[in-house]
C-alpha positions as MATLAB code, in Angstrom:
seq = 'MTNLELYELEGCPYCAKVVSKLEELGLDYESHMVPSSHSERTEVEAVSGQTGVPVLVDEEHGVEGMPESDDIVEYLEETYGDGAA';
ca = [
     -21.345   -3.858   10.665;
     -18.207   -5.124   12.338;
     -16.930   -5.174   15.884;
     -13.368   -4.200   15.028;
     -11.078   -2.333   17.402;
      -7.674   -0.970   16.456;
      -4.990    0.073   18.922;
      -2.837    2.616   17.155;
      -0.398    5.496   17.605;
      -0.636    8.878   15.896;
       1.965    9.136   13.130;
       2.758    5.403   13.093;
       3.283    4.278    9.472;
       2.394    0.673   10.320;
      -0.874    1.821   11.893;
      -1.593    4.013    8.850;
      -1.189    0.958    6.623;
      -3.871   -0.886    8.604;
      -6.183    2.150    8.689;
      -5.809    2.452    4.916;
      -6.893   -1.181    4.464;
      -9.853   -0.724    6.841;
     -10.973    2.325    4.831;
     -10.391    0.568    1.501;
     -12.681   -2.258    2.632;
     -15.252    0.189    4.026;
     -15.031   -1.274    7.528;
     -16.163    0.537   10.653;
     -13.817    0.244   13.596;
     -13.216    1.734   17.002;
      -9.857    3.452   17.343;
      -7.880    3.347   20.587;
      -4.969    5.809   20.511;
      -2.160    4.590   22.749;
       0.491    6.713   24.518;
       3.826    7.150   22.744;
       5.688    5.695   25.738;
       5.728    1.886   25.675;
       5.685    1.785   29.489;
       2.292    3.547   29.482;
       0.626    1.191   26.992;
      -1.025   -0.988   29.616;
      -4.320   -1.250   27.713;
      -2.770   -2.658   24.541;
      -0.487   -4.914   26.594;
      -3.522   -6.366   28.400;
      -5.148   -7.137   25.035;
      -2.173   -8.504   23.114;
       0.574   -9.338   25.607;
       2.931   -6.775   24.074;
       3.189   -2.993   23.749;
       3.725   -2.593   20.018;
       1.061   -1.228   17.695;
      -0.974   -1.703   15.603;
      -3.076   -4.350   17.322;
      -6.430   -5.517   15.964;
      -9.312   -6.990   17.958;
     -12.156   -8.682   16.064;
     -14.392  -10.290   18.678;
     -16.839  -11.515   16.035;
     -14.126  -13.787   14.610;
     -12.309  -14.612   17.853;
      -9.313  -12.345   17.261;
      -8.338  -11.038   20.679;
      -5.184   -9.070   19.903;
      -3.443   -9.528   16.548;
      -0.165   -7.593   16.208;
       1.929   -6.835   13.084;
       0.543   -4.636   10.326;
       1.239   -7.101    7.497;
      -0.597   -9.880    9.351;
      -3.532   -7.580   10.110;
      -3.819   -6.376    6.494;
      -3.716   -9.984    5.247;
      -6.332  -11.023    7.816;
      -8.646   -8.136    6.867;
      -8.355   -8.955    3.167;
      -9.039  -12.660    3.740;
     -11.899  -12.048    6.170;
     -13.627   -8.984    4.729;
     -12.133   -8.379    1.279;
     -12.052  -10.250   -2.000;
     -10.496  -13.232   -0.266;
     -13.597  -13.699    1.912;
     -15.438  -16.933    1.382;
];
C-alpha cells in the first residue's frame, strides 16, 4: 500500500507515461485531475511551485511535489520497481 498522489491532465502524454509506470508496478495512487488552463491550477502550484503536470507526491518517502515525467518514472522504478533496495 502506498500513499502516492498524481496531479495529471486528461489527454496529457507525459501524464499517461507516468500512469503506465504506476500500473506496470501495480501501485495504488490517488489521481488529481487539474484544469486545462494553467492559471486555474492553483492546487498543483501549491504542491510543486509550478503549474505543469504530471506532479507526483509520495509522502511516505518525503516527495512533496516531483515534476517531470522522466524523473517520476525513474523515481518510481528505483523506489518501487526492480531498482528498489
